[in-house]
C-alpha positions as a LaTeX table, in Angstrom:
\begin{tabular}{lrrr}
\hline
Residue & $x$ (\AA) & $y$ (\AA) & $z$ (\AA) \\
\hline
Unk1 & 116.07 & 146.11 & 144.29 \\
Unk2 & 118.87 & 144.83 & 145.54 \\
Unk3 & 120.34 & 141.87 & 144.16 \\
Unk4 & 122.57 & 139.04 & 146.07 \\
Unk5 & 124.50 & 136.57 & 144.83 \\
Unk6 & 125.39 & 133.31 & 146.14 \\
Unk7 & 129.05 & 132.52 & 146.60 \\
Unk8 & 131.07 & 132.24 & 149.22 \\
Unk9 & 134.02 & 133.84 & 150.15 \\
Unk10 & 136.62 & 132.06 & 151.37 \\
Unk11 & 136.34 & 130.09 & 148.08 \\
Unk12 & 139.77 & 130.46 & 146.50 \\
Unk13 & 137.55 & 131.43 & 143.53 \\
Unk14 & 137.51 & 134.97 & 145.04 \\
Unk15 & 140.96 & 134.80 & 146.63 \\
Unk16 & 144.66 & 134.17 & 145.86 \\
Unk17 & 147.62 & 134.93 & 147.53 \\
Unk18 & 150.24 & 133.49 & 145.00 \\
Unk19 & 150.80 & 134.47 & 141.06 \\
Unk20 & 151.25 & 131.81 & 138.68 \\
Unk21 & 155.07 & 132.49 & 136.93 \\
Unk22 & 157.25 & 130.23 & 135.06 \\
Unk23 & 154.19 & 127.25 & 135.18 \\
Unk24 & 154.56 & 127.42 & 139.01 \\
Unk25 & 152.54 & 129.19 & 141.94 \\
Unk26 & 155.06 & 131.44 & 144.05 \\
Unk27 & 154.79 & 133.97 & 146.01 \\
Unk28 & 154.53 & 137.70 & 144.86 \\
Unk29 & 157.36 & 140.12 & 145.10 \\
Unk30 & 155.09 & 142.59 & 146.68 \\
Unk31 & 152.89 & 143.03 & 149.04 \\
Unk32 & 150.20 & 145.05 & 146.89 \\
Unk33 & 147.22 & 143.44 & 146.55 \\
Unk34 & 143.81 & 143.92 & 144.00 \\
Unk35 & 140.39 & 144.27 & 145.32 \\
Unk36 & 137.74 & 141.61 & 143.44 \\
Unk37 & 134.36 & 144.03 & 142.88 \\
Unk38 & 131.84 & 141.87 & 142.41 \\
Unk39 & 130.03 & 144.55 & 139.32 \\
Unk40 & 126.25 & 142.95 & 140.14 \\
Unk41 & 126.43 & 143.73 & 144.07 \\
Unk42 & 129.16 & 146.42 & 144.08 \\
Unk43 & 130.97 & 144.20 & 146.84 \\
Unk44 & 134.13 & 143.43 & 147.64 \\
Unk45 & 133.80 & 139.09 & 147.42 \\
Unk46 & 137.98 & 139.12 & 147.35 \\
Unk47 & 141.31 & 140.02 & 146.26 \\
Unk48 & 144.37 & 139.01 & 144.26 \\
Unk49 & 148.12 & 139.81 & 144.12 \\
Unk50 & 148.88 & 142.70 & 141.74 \\
Unk51 & 151.99 & 141.79 & 140.16 \\
Unk52 & 155.48 & 143.97 & 140.32 \\
Unk53 & 158.09 & 145.20 & 138.04 \\
Unk54 & 160.33 & 142.26 & 140.05 \\
Unk55 & 157.19 & 140.06 & 139.15 \\
Unk56 & 158.13 & 140.66 & 135.58 \\
Unk57 & 161.59 & 140.36 & 135.88 \\
Unk58 & 160.99 & 136.46 & 137.05 \\
Unk59 & 158.40 & 135.80 & 134.50 \\
Unk60 & 160.75 & 137.48 & 131.56 \\
Unk61 & 163.84 & 135.51 & 133.28 \\
Unk62 & 161.54 & 131.54 & 132.99 \\
Unk63 & 160.58 & 132.66 & 129.56 \\
Unk64 & 163.63 & 133.26 & 128.13 \\
Unk65 & 165.15 & 130.32 & 130.08 \\
Unk66 & 162.52 & 127.65 & 128.60 \\
Unk67 & 163.21 & 128.95 & 125.29 \\
Unk68 & 167.02 & 127.88 & 125.49 \\
Unk69 & 166.77 & 125.09 & 127.76 \\
Unk70 & 163.20 & 123.47 & 127.80 \\
Unk71 & 163.05 & 119.57 & 126.65 \\
Unk72 & 159.42 & 121.57 & 125.42 \\
Unk73 & 161.19 & 123.22 & 122.20 \\
Unk74 & 162.49 & 119.95 & 121.51 \\
Unk75 & 159.02 & 117.51 & 121.78 \\
Unk76 & 158.02 & 116.96 & 118.38 \\
Unk77 & 154.81 & 118.82 & 116.91 \\
Unk78 & 151.87 & 115.82 & 117.62 \\
Unk79 & 153.94 & 115.20 & 121.37 \\
Unk80 & 153.29 & 119.08 & 122.19 \\
Unk81 & 149.59 & 118.33 & 121.12 \\
Unk82 & 149.33 & 115.68 & 123.48 \\
Unk83 & 149.79 & 118.12 & 126.35 \\
Unk84 & 146.97 & 120.24 & 124.34 \\
Unk85 & 144.71 & 117.66 & 124.47 \\
Unk86 & 145.43 & 117.14 & 128.40 \\
Unk87 & 144.78 & 121.06 & 128.57 \\
Unk88 & 141.60 & 120.86 & 126.63 \\
Unk89 & 139.90 & 118.65 & 129.07 \\
Unk90 & 141.59 & 120.13 & 132.28 \\
Unk91 & 139.65 & 123.36 & 131.04 \\
Unk92 & 136.29 & 121.45 & 130.36 \\
Unk93 & 136.51 & 120.06 & 134.17 \\
Unk94 & 137.00 & 123.03 & 135.16 \\
Unk95 & 133.77 & 124.76 & 133.01 \\
Unk96 & 131.76 & 125.73 & 136.09 \\
Unk97 & 134.52 & 127.99 & 137.67 \\
Unk98 & 135.15 & 129.77 & 134.63 \\
Unk99 & 131.81 & 130.82 & 134.56 \\
Unk100 & 131.19 & 131.36 & 137.96 \\
Unk101 & 134.24 & 134.01 & 137.60 \\
Unk102 & 132.91 & 135.14 & 134.62 \\
Unk103 & 129.87 & 136.00 & 136.31 \\
Unk104 & 131.52 & 137.33 & 139.82 \\
Unk105 & 134.04 & 139.47 & 138.11 \\
Unk106 & 133.01 & 140.94 & 135.19 \\
Unk107 & 128.70 & 140.44 & 135.00 \\
Unk108 & 128.89 & 138.10 & 132.16 \\
Unk109 & 125.43 & 136.03 & 131.94 \\
Unk110 & 126.14 & 132.96 & 133.69 \\
Unk111 & 124.88 & 130.94 & 130.00 \\
Unk112 & 127.55 & 132.86 & 127.74 \\
Unk113 & 130.22 & 131.57 & 130.98 \\
Unk114 & 129.46 & 127.97 & 129.96 \\
Unk115 & 129.28 & 128.87 & 126.42 \\
Unk116 & 132.97 & 130.88 & 126.90 \\
Unk117 & 134.12 & 127.51 & 129.05 \\
Unk118 & 133.43 & 125.04 & 126.06 \\
Unk119 & 134.86 & 127.35 & 123.09 \\
Unk120 & 137.90 & 127.76 & 124.93 \\
Unk121 & 138.61 & 124.05 & 125.04 \\
Unk122 & 137.61 & 122.99 & 121.38 \\
Unk123 & 140.11 & 126.94 & 120.54 \\
Unk124 & 142.51 & 124.54 & 121.74 \\
Unk125 & 141.91 & 121.16 & 120.17 \\
Unk126 & 141.63 & 123.20 & 116.57 \\
Unk127 & 144.99 & 123.97 & 117.52 \\
Unk128 & 146.07 & 119.92 & 117.71 \\
Unk129 & 144.54 & 119.75 & 114.35 \\
Unk130 & 147.01 & 121.92 & 112.84 \\
Unk131 & 149.92 & 119.41 & 113.76 \\
Unk132 & 149.31 & 118.29 & 110.25 \\
Unk133 & 150.26 & 121.16 & 108.36 \\
Unk134 & 153.53 & 121.73 & 110.43 \\
Unk135 & 156.74 & 120.01 & 110.10 \\
Unk136 & 159.89 & 118.26 & 112.66 \\
Unk137 & 162.12 & 118.40 & 109.79 \\
Unk138 & 163.48 & 121.12 & 107.24 \\
Unk139 & 161.67 & 121.15 & 104.02 \\
Unk140 & 164.04 & 120.45 & 100.98 \\
Unk141 & 163.07 & 122.86 & 97.80 \\
Unk142 & 164.55 & 123.55 & 94.65 \\
Unk143 & 163.86 & 126.84 & 93.35 \\
Unk144 & 165.52 & 127.28 & 89.82 \\
Unk145 & 169.17 & 126.29 & 90.26 \\
Unk146 & 169.38 & 126.67 & 94.01 \\
Unk147 & 167.92 & 123.73 & 96.07 \\
Unk148 & 167.81 & 124.75 & 99.42 \\
Unk149 & 166.56 & 123.87 & 102.84 \\
Unk150 & 163.55 & 125.63 & 104.08 \\
Unk151 & 162.88 & 125.60 & 108.10 \\
Unk152 & 160.29 & 126.96 & 110.31 \\
Unk153 & 161.65 & 128.10 & 113.92 \\
Unk154 & 160.05 & 129.47 & 116.82 \\
Unk155 & 159.80 & 133.32 & 117.26 \\
Unk156 & 160.60 & 133.35 & 120.77 \\
Unk157 & 159.52 & 134.70 & 124.11 \\
Unk158 & 155.80 & 136.24 & 123.58 \\
Unk159 & 154.43 & 139.06 & 125.37 \\
Unk160 & 150.49 & 138.33 & 125.57 \\
Unk161 & 148.10 & 140.84 & 126.65 \\
Unk162 & 144.49 & 140.48 & 127.27 \\
Unk163 & 141.17 & 143.00 & 127.71 \\
Unk164 & 139.10 & 143.52 & 130.79 \\
Unk165 & 136.23 & 141.84 & 128.82 \\
Unk166 & 137.16 & 138.35 & 127.68 \\
Unk167 & 140.23 & 137.81 & 130.12 \\
Unk168 & 140.25 & 134.01 & 130.05 \\
Unk169 & 139.18 & 133.50 & 126.68 \\
Unk170 & 141.55 & 135.40 & 124.85 \\
Unk171 & 143.91 & 134.23 & 127.01 \\
Unk172 & 143.56 & 130.95 & 125.58 \\
Unk173 & 143.83 & 132.85 & 122.47 \\
Unk174 & 147.48 & 133.86 & 122.89 \\
Unk175 & 148.32 & 130.62 & 125.04 \\
Unk176 & 147.60 & 127.57 & 122.33 \\
Unk177 & 149.66 & 129.09 & 119.32 \\
Unk178 & 152.57 & 129.94 & 121.58 \\
Unk179 & 152.20 & 125.90 & 123.71 \\
Unk180 & 152.17 & 124.51 & 119.84 \\
Unk181 & 155.16 & 126.65 & 118.79 \\
Unk182 & 157.58 & 126.15 & 121.46 \\
Unk183 & 157.22 & 129.49 & 122.49 \\
Unk184 & 157.29 & 130.85 & 126.22 \\
Unk185 & 154.99 & 132.90 & 126.76 \\
Unk186 & 153.83 & 135.61 & 129.50 \\
Unk187 & 150.63 & 136.91 & 129.88 \\
Unk188 & 149.56 & 140.28 & 131.30 \\
Unk189 & 146.17 & 139.83 & 132.50 \\
Unk190 & 143.41 & 142.80 & 132.73 \\
Unk191 & 142.79 & 143.74 & 136.44 \\
Unk192 & 138.81 & 144.13 & 136.01 \\
Unk193 & 138.45 & 140.82 & 135.16 \\
Unk194 & 141.24 & 138.60 & 136.58 \\
Unk195 & 139.83 & 135.80 & 138.28 \\
Unk196 & 139.25 & 133.23 & 134.78 \\
Unk197 & 143.19 & 132.86 & 134.07 \\
Unk198 & 144.00 & 131.81 & 137.91 \\
Unk199 & 141.39 & 129.32 & 136.71 \\
Unk200 & 143.01 & 128.38 & 133.33 \\
Unk201 & 146.73 & 128.30 & 135.27 \\
Unk202 & 145.02 & 125.42 & 137.62 \\
Unk203 & 144.25 & 123.72 & 134.47 \\
Unk204 & 147.70 & 124.62 & 132.52 \\
Unk205 & 149.51 & 123.04 & 136.17 \\
Unk206 & 147.04 & 120.00 & 135.95 \\
Unk207 & 147.93 & 119.39 & 132.39 \\
Unk208 & 151.22 & 119.22 & 133.24 \\
Unk209 & 152.77 & 122.09 & 131.09 \\
Unk210 & 156.53 & 121.97 & 131.75 \\
Unk211 & 158.11 & 124.50 & 133.67 \\
Unk212 & 158.74 & 127.99 & 132.04 \\
Unk213 & 155.75 & 128.11 & 129.46 \\
Unk214 & 153.17 & 130.39 & 131.08 \\
Unk215 & 153.22 & 133.22 & 133.05 \\
Unk216 & 150.29 & 135.48 & 134.21 \\
Unk217 & 150.83 & 138.84 & 135.63 \\
Unk218 & 147.51 & 140.80 & 136.96 \\
Unk219 & 148.78 & 144.31 & 137.25 \\
Unk220 & 148.03 & 147.61 & 136.35 \\
Unk221 & 150.56 & 149.64 & 133.56 \\
Unk222 & 152.17 & 151.38 & 136.48 \\
Unk223 & 152.62 & 148.13 & 138.38 \\
Unk224 & 154.13 & 146.29 & 135.80 \\
Unk225 & 156.54 & 149.40 & 134.40 \\
Unk226 & 157.21 & 149.68 & 130.72 \\
Unk227 & 156.85 & 145.44 & 130.10 \\
Unk228 & 155.85 & 146.16 & 126.35 \\
Unk229 & 159.78 & 147.97 & 125.85 \\
Unk230 & 161.28 & 144.99 & 127.43 \\
Unk231 & 163.97 & 143.58 & 124.88 \\
Unk232 & 163.32 & 139.60 & 125.71 \\
Unk233 & 160.20 & 139.61 & 123.91 \\
Unk234 & 160.50 & 138.44 & 120.46 \\
Unk235 & 156.82 & 139.04 & 119.85 \\
Unk236 & 153.64 & 141.15 & 121.35 \\
Unk237 & 150.35 & 140.06 & 121.21 \\
Unk238 & 147.74 & 142.77 & 122.52 \\
Unk239 & 144.11 & 143.03 & 122.16 \\
Unk240 & 142.97 & 146.15 & 123.16 \\
Unk241 & 141.76 & 150.05 & 122.79 \\
Unk242 & 143.47 & 151.57 & 119.63 \\
Unk243 & 144.67 & 154.05 & 121.55 \\
Unk244 & 146.57 & 152.06 & 123.65 \\
Unk245 & 147.81 & 150.15 & 120.81 \\
Unk246 & 149.41 & 152.99 & 119.27 \\
Unk247 & 151.73 & 153.43 & 122.50 \\
Unk248 & 152.68 & 149.77 & 122.45 \\
Unk249 & 153.54 & 149.78 & 118.45 \\
Unk250 & 155.66 & 152.76 & 119.28 \\
Unk251 & 157.60 & 150.46 & 122.35 \\
Unk252 & 157.66 & 147.97 & 120.30 \\
Unk253 & 159.43 & 149.83 & 117.86 \\
Unk254 & 162.57 & 150.51 & 119.98 \\
Unk255 & 163.69 & 146.82 & 120.08 \\
Unk256 & 161.95 & 146.07 & 116.47 \\
Unk257 & 159.50 & 143.70 & 117.66 \\
Unk258 & 157.14 & 142.06 & 116.15 \\
Unk259 & 153.75 & 142.32 & 117.16 \\
Unk260 & 150.05 & 141.57 & 116.23 \\
Unk261 & 147.32 & 144.28 & 117.56 \\
Unk262 & 143.42 & 143.52 & 117.59 \\
Unk263 & 142.01 & 147.06 & 118.00 \\
Unk264 & 138.95 & 149.00 & 118.35 \\
Unk265 & 135.85 & 148.65 & 116.47 \\
Unk266 & 132.40 & 150.31 & 115.06 \\
Unk267 & 131.24 & 148.28 & 113.46 \\
Unk268 & 128.08 & 148.05 & 110.83 \\
Unk269 & 125.15 & 144.97 & 111.00 \\
Unk270 & 123.29 & 145.42 & 107.68 \\
Unk271 & 119.90 & 144.43 & 107.31 \\
Unk272 & 118.38 & 143.59 & 104.28 \\
Unk273 & 114.89 & 144.04 & 102.92 \\
Unk274 & 113.80 & 140.47 & 102.79 \\
Unk275 & 113.17 & 140.32 & 106.50 \\
Unk276 & 110.52 & 140.94 & 108.50 \\
Unk277 & 111.08 & 143.35 & 111.75 \\
Unk278 & 108.85 & 142.07 & 114.15 \\
Unk279 & 109.52 & 138.25 & 113.30 \\
Unk280 & 113.50 & 138.58 & 112.73 \\
Unk281 & 114.42 & 141.56 & 115.43 \\
Unk282 & 116.38 & 138.66 & 118.08 \\
Unk283 & 118.11 & 137.91 & 114.79 \\
Unk284 & 120.46 & 140.73 & 116.01 \\
Unk285 & 121.11 & 139.82 & 120.06 \\
Unk286 & 124.18 & 137.86 & 120.13 \\
Unk287 & 125.76 & 140.62 & 117.77 \\
Unk288 & 124.38 & 143.99 & 119.35 \\
Unk289 & 124.10 & 142.91 & 123.83 \\
Unk290 & 126.24 & 139.76 & 123.86 \\
Unk291 & 128.23 & 140.48 & 127.10 \\
Unk292 & 125.91 & 143.85 & 127.09 \\
Unk293 & 127.64 & 145.19 & 124.25 \\
Unk294 & 131.55 & 144.73 & 125.79 \\
Unk295 & 132.47 & 142.97 & 122.95 \\
Unk296 & 135.29 & 144.77 & 120.10 \\
Unk297 & 133.04 & 143.71 & 117.11 \\
Unk298 & 129.92 & 144.30 & 118.54 \\
Unk299 & 126.97 & 145.43 & 116.22 \\
Unk300 & 126.98 & 149.38 & 117.54 \\
Unk301 & 125.27 & 150.90 & 114.32 \\
Unk302 & 121.92 & 149.07 & 112.38 \\
Unk303 & 121.44 & 150.04 & 109.05 \\
Unk304 & 117.58 & 148.96 & 107.75 \\
Unk305 & 115.50 & 149.35 & 104.98 \\
Unk306 & 114.69 & 152.62 & 103.75 \\
Unk307 & 111.25 & 151.71 & 103.88 \\
Unk308 & 110.95 & 149.42 & 106.48 \\
Unk309 & 112.63 & 151.91 & 108.87 \\
Unk310 & 109.63 & 152.88 & 111.00 \\
Unk311 & 108.79 & 148.98 & 111.45 \\
Unk312 & 112.49 & 148.40 & 112.61 \\
Unk313 & 112.35 & 150.89 & 115.14 \\
Unk314 & 109.17 & 149.65 & 116.21 \\
Unk315 & 110.35 & 145.95 & 116.75 \\
Unk316 & 113.64 & 146.86 & 117.97 \\
Unk317 & 112.75 & 149.44 & 120.60 \\
Unk318 & 109.56 & 146.70 & 121.67 \\
Unk319 & 112.86 & 143.86 & 121.39 \\
Unk320 & 115.20 & 146.01 & 123.53 \\
Unk321 & 113.01 & 146.83 & 126.04 \\
Unk322 & 112.06 & 143.29 & 126.37 \\
Unk323 & 115.46 & 142.25 & 127.37 \\
Unk324 & 116.07 & 140.88 & 130.75 \\
Unk325 & 118.54 & 143.01 & 132.69 \\
Unk326 & 119.46 & 141.57 & 135.93 \\
Unk327 & 121.66 & 139.23 & 137.99 \\
Unk328 & 124.20 & 136.90 & 135.82 \\
Unk329 & 123.85 & 134.06 & 137.24 \\
Unk330 & 119.94 & 133.71 & 136.53 \\
Unk331 & 119.83 & 132.05 & 133.23 \\
Unk332 & 116.87 & 133.99 & 132.50 \\
Unk333 & 118.77 & 136.97 & 132.73 \\
Unk334 & 119.71 & 138.49 & 129.19 \\
Unk335 & 121.79 & 141.81 & 129.85 \\
Unk336 & 124.18 & 141.62 & 133.17 \\
Unk337 & 125.66 & 144.75 & 134.31 \\
Unk338 & 129.08 & 146.19 & 133.07 \\
Unk339 & 132.17 & 145.82 & 134.18 \\
Unk340 & 133.13 & 148.90 & 136.87 \\
Unk341 & 131.41 & 152.28 & 138.10 \\
Unk342 & 133.84 & 154.16 & 135.70 \\
Unk343 & 132.79 & 152.05 & 132.70 \\
Unk344 & 129.05 & 152.48 & 133.30 \\
Unk345 & 129.84 & 156.04 & 133.52 \\
Unk346 & 131.05 & 156.35 & 130.45 \\
Unk347 & 128.79 & 154.55 & 128.37 \\
Unk348 & 125.86 & 157.03 & 130.29 \\
Unk349 & 127.92 & 160.11 & 129.24 \\
Unk350 & 128.23 & 158.75 & 125.34 \\
Unk351 & 123.86 & 158.83 & 125.64 \\
Unk352 & 123.70 & 162.20 & 127.04 \\
Unk353 & 125.89 & 163.41 & 124.44 \\
Unk354 & 123.58 & 161.59 & 121.99 \\
Unk355 & 120.61 & 163.46 & 123.14 \\
Unk356 & 122.26 & 167.00 & 123.27 \\
Unk357 & 123.47 & 166.37 & 119.41 \\
Unk358 & 120.53 & 166.09 & 118.46 \\
Unk359 & 119.63 & 162.08 & 118.34 \\
Unk360 & 116.06 & 160.24 & 119.80 \\
Unk361 & 116.40 & 157.63 & 122.59 \\
Unk362 & 113.66 & 155.46 & 121.25 \\
Unk363 & 114.54 & 152.43 & 123.92 \\
Unk364 & 116.38 & 152.39 & 127.03 \\
Unk365 & 118.98 & 155.35 & 127.93 \\
Unk366 & 118.95 & 155.24 & 131.54 \\
Unk367 & 119.47 & 152.85 & 134.04 \\
Unk368 & 117.20 & 150.09 & 134.69 \\
Unk369 & 114.32 & 150.96 & 137.62 \\
Unk370 & 114.02 & 148.59 & 140.81 \\
Unk371 & 117.98 & 147.83 & 140.50 \\
Unk372 & 119.34 & 149.72 & 143.52 \\
Unk373 & 122.78 & 148.04 & 142.98 \\
Unk374 & 125.43 & 147.18 & 140.38 \\
Unk375 & 126.74 & 149.04 & 137.24 \\
Unk376 & 123.48 & 148.26 & 135.32 \\
Unk377 & 122.76 & 150.58 & 132.19 \\
Unk378 & 119.23 & 148.64 & 130.03 \\
Unk379 & 119.93 & 148.18 & 126.17 \\
Unk380 & 119.90 & 151.54 & 124.58 \\
Unk381 & 118.88 & 151.94 & 120.86 \\
Unk382 & 119.87 & 155.65 & 119.27 \\
Unk383 & 118.04 & 156.71 & 116.11 \\
Unk384 & 117.77 & 160.16 & 114.31 \\
Unk385 & 121.39 & 160.27 & 114.04 \\
Unk386 & 123.78 & 161.77 & 111.37 \\
Unk387 & 127.04 & 160.05 & 110.31 \\
Unk388 & 129.59 & 162.71 & 111.64 \\
Unk389 & 127.57 & 162.12 & 115.72 \\
Unk390 & 129.73 & 161.06 & 118.38 \\
Unk391 & 127.37 & 158.03 & 119.66 \\
Unk392 & 128.10 & 156.74 & 115.73 \\
Unk393 & 132.02 & 157.64 & 114.99 \\
Unk394 & 133.27 & 156.17 & 118.55 \\
Unk395 & 132.55 & 153.62 & 120.13 \\
Unk396 & 131.05 & 153.65 & 123.19 \\
Unk397 & 131.79 & 149.32 & 124.15 \\
Unk398 & 128.38 & 149.12 & 125.21 \\
Unk399 & 125.15 & 148.13 & 125.12 \\
Unk400 & 124.44 & 151.12 & 122.78 \\
Unk401 & 123.45 & 151.25 & 119.24 \\
Unk402 & 122.61 & 153.79 & 116.44 \\
Unk403 & 120.29 & 152.95 & 113.67 \\
Unk404 & 120.10 & 154.75 & 110.35 \\
Unk405 & 118.25 & 154.34 & 106.76 \\
Unk406 & 119.48 & 153.40 & 103.07 \\
Unk407 & 117.96 & 153.64 & 99.93 \\
Unk408 & 120.00 & 150.99 & 98.55 \\
Unk409 & 122.51 & 148.63 & 99.45 \\
Unk410 & 125.21 & 150.41 & 98.05 \\
Unk411 & 124.34 & 152.98 & 99.99 \\
Unk412 & 124.14 & 150.63 & 103.10 \\
Unk413 & 127.64 & 149.29 & 102.16 \\
Unk414 & 129.14 & 153.03 & 101.75 \\
Unk415 & 127.37 & 153.89 & 105.33 \\
Unk416 & 128.99 & 150.57 & 106.95 \\
Unk417 & 132.28 & 151.47 & 105.47 \\
Unk418 & 132.43 & 155.01 & 106.83 \\
Unk419 & 134.61 & 154.48 & 109.51 \\
Unk420 & 138.16 & 154.57 & 110.43 \\
Unk421 & 137.40 & 151.00 & 112.22 \\
Unk422 & 137.18 & 148.11 & 110.36 \\
Unk423 & 137.07 & 145.18 & 112.81 \\
Unk424 & 134.42 & 143.28 & 111.87 \\
Unk425 & 130.57 & 143.78 & 110.66 \\
Unk426 & 127.28 & 141.94 & 110.00 \\
Unk427 & 125.00 & 141.38 & 107.69 \\
Unk428 & 120.93 & 140.08 & 108.20 \\
Unk429 & 118.50 & 137.97 & 105.80 \\
Unk430 & 117.37 & 135.25 & 104.10 \\
Unk431 & 119.66 & 134.90 & 101.06 \\
Unk432 & 123.41 & 133.37 & 101.39 \\
Unk433 & 123.88 & 134.98 & 97.65 \\
Unk434 & 123.00 & 138.31 & 98.41 \\
Unk435 & 124.82 & 138.37 & 101.46 \\
Unk436 & 127.99 & 137.29 & 99.95 \\
Unk437 & 128.64 & 139.86 & 97.55 \\
Unk438 & 128.41 & 142.43 & 100.23 \\
Unk439 & 130.39 & 140.59 & 102.83 \\
Unk440 & 133.48 & 141.11 & 99.92 \\
Unk441 & 132.70 & 144.90 & 100.12 \\
Unk442 & 132.51 & 145.15 & 103.88 \\
Unk443 & 136.19 & 147.39 & 104.51 \\
Unk444 & 136.44 & 144.78 & 108.52 \\
Unk445 & 138.41 & 141.46 & 108.75 \\
Unk446 & 135.60 & 139.64 & 110.29 \\
Unk447 & 132.14 & 139.23 & 108.52 \\
Unk448 & 129.19 & 137.12 & 109.55 \\
Unk449 & 125.33 & 136.19 & 108.36 \\
Unk450 & 123.05 & 136.04 & 110.73 \\
Unk451 & 125.38 & 135.62 & 113.75 \\
Unk452 & 127.57 & 137.50 & 115.97 \\
Unk453 & 131.07 & 138.54 & 113.98 \\
Unk454 & 134.79 & 136.70 & 114.33 \\
Unk455 & 135.64 & 133.29 & 115.30 \\
Unk456 & 139.50 & 132.53 & 116.50 \\
Unk457 & 139.40 & 129.28 & 114.79 \\
Unk458 & 139.60 & 131.38 & 111.67 \\
Unk459 & 142.14 & 134.10 & 111.16 \\
Unk460 & 140.74 & 136.78 & 113.57 \\
Unk461 & 141.92 & 140.18 & 113.15 \\
Unk462 & 140.90 & 143.92 & 111.89 \\
Unk463 & 141.30 & 146.23 & 109.07 \\
Unk464 & 142.31 & 149.89 & 108.85 \\
Unk465 & 142.36 & 151.56 & 113.29 \\
Unk466 & 141.67 & 148.32 & 114.11 \\
Unk467 & 144.66 & 146.06 & 114.24 \\
Unk468 & 147.47 & 144.35 & 112.57 \\
Unk469 & 147.90 & 141.28 & 111.83 \\
Unk470 & 146.27 & 137.93 & 112.62 \\
Unk471 & 145.54 & 135.88 & 115.58 \\
Unk472 & 143.37 & 132.74 & 115.77 \\
Unk473 & 143.59 & 129.53 & 112.92 \\
Unk474 & 146.57 & 128.30 & 111.65 \\
Unk475 & 147.35 & 131.97 & 110.80 \\
Unk476 & 147.62 & 132.80 & 114.45 \\
Unk477 & 149.97 & 129.88 & 114.67 \\
Unk478 & 152.58 & 131.18 & 111.81 \\
Unk479 & 152.83 & 134.17 & 113.04 \\
Unk480 & 154.92 & 132.62 & 115.91 \\
Unk481 & 156.93 & 130.54 & 113.57 \\
Unk482 & 160.22 & 132.42 & 111.53 \\
Unk483 & 161.40 & 131.27 & 108.16 \\
Unk484 & 165.14 & 130.53 & 108.10 \\
Unk485 & 166.53 & 129.29 & 104.47 \\
Unk486 & 169.27 & 127.51 & 103.86 \\
Unk487 & 171.06 & 127.33 & 100.76 \\
Unk488 & 172.88 & 124.10 & 99.87 \\
Unk489 & 174.16 & 124.27 & 96.52 \\
Unk490 & 172.97 & 125.38 & 92.76 \\
Unk491 & 172.31 & 122.64 & 90.16 \\
\hline
\end{tabular}
């Protein structure tokens, strides 16, 4: 079967001729363009300009000038919050465009795209609530016999680098605190999933955000040059792979640039013995199969009680095999395609490696029958694994989940912590009282009970090789504010 998703090729959602730099639509400096490929149909459905080093120069110049001269910096927090409310309204007004972009250039389900748009507006509004915790005036303090003023000032121009799996939403994660704190931001967009950022730019323009505050640069690393080494940036916020994060950390060190890194994960989900496998298998869907597993917090390792291992193998295999894989624009679809042919091939290689290392594929394990086009991989459950296998150690970033059993809760915790990553963790149980002590022993930054892991309305980040610093919540705002002390006198 060949899927044909409905779209209008002449719709400006799919083809763009200008870039959004310094808060305005401008002609790109280069004639290079990037094709937009629908991962469901494998068709080229549009194209966008590819930003060049000259565009980087323009975006940086706009950010530097805005930080020095824009009236935006001299507005009160409450006044900037009024613009954030306008932005939230404009995002909501474009929810359908956001969802359609998510379907057509990423392959996410229409249901998830609608939720993401609403979540982005809610995240912007959460930053309005932080105003009451911020002061526009210096705080006079007395410490011992010293009187002083404490001031919090914006850190300056920010470089935000967003991943291909959640380009629109993570752009909002990085942009909202930057706008609130008057830090102009240049956002480097992943080329695999760029359309949502153009819709976000429309919302920024409609909300009346002043010039210079936000730029979006879609481009490959080689087209943008050494952007992470640019000394004009006072802060870098990166979301992506651990390998790329290490290189960015090296680049930032050249200028002693402050940074936040939200990196890879190999998160564990612990299922306790009070759940019935046949009844509760659907509980793991959001944590393991949302976005076809293309989420950094995915519980890609599930741990079940030894006494119920066979029942869980049966129930989870049946559940994953029953998920609807297909056209993401269909509201009944559970799993859409992966983002690209190269990524699908990578995920399939990991499945082959698991087989070669002696694991058993008990659900999925390949492409869906009957789908002749599209970058689809069936939800895959891998059993009979050991902790040293690559399928257990390495981030696959797809709909591939391993299943292991444990005798005691202590053993389950040790197995979950046996990873160089520490981004997320999940606990599935009927008892919150049992879950909380386990959560406090897991070596990860984002733990959830019976949910998918992590909220950007709270401090979000990882332990170990999953990152440095926190974004989201009030902690993400504080990352962009510098402390200054002004000593006055001794009493």
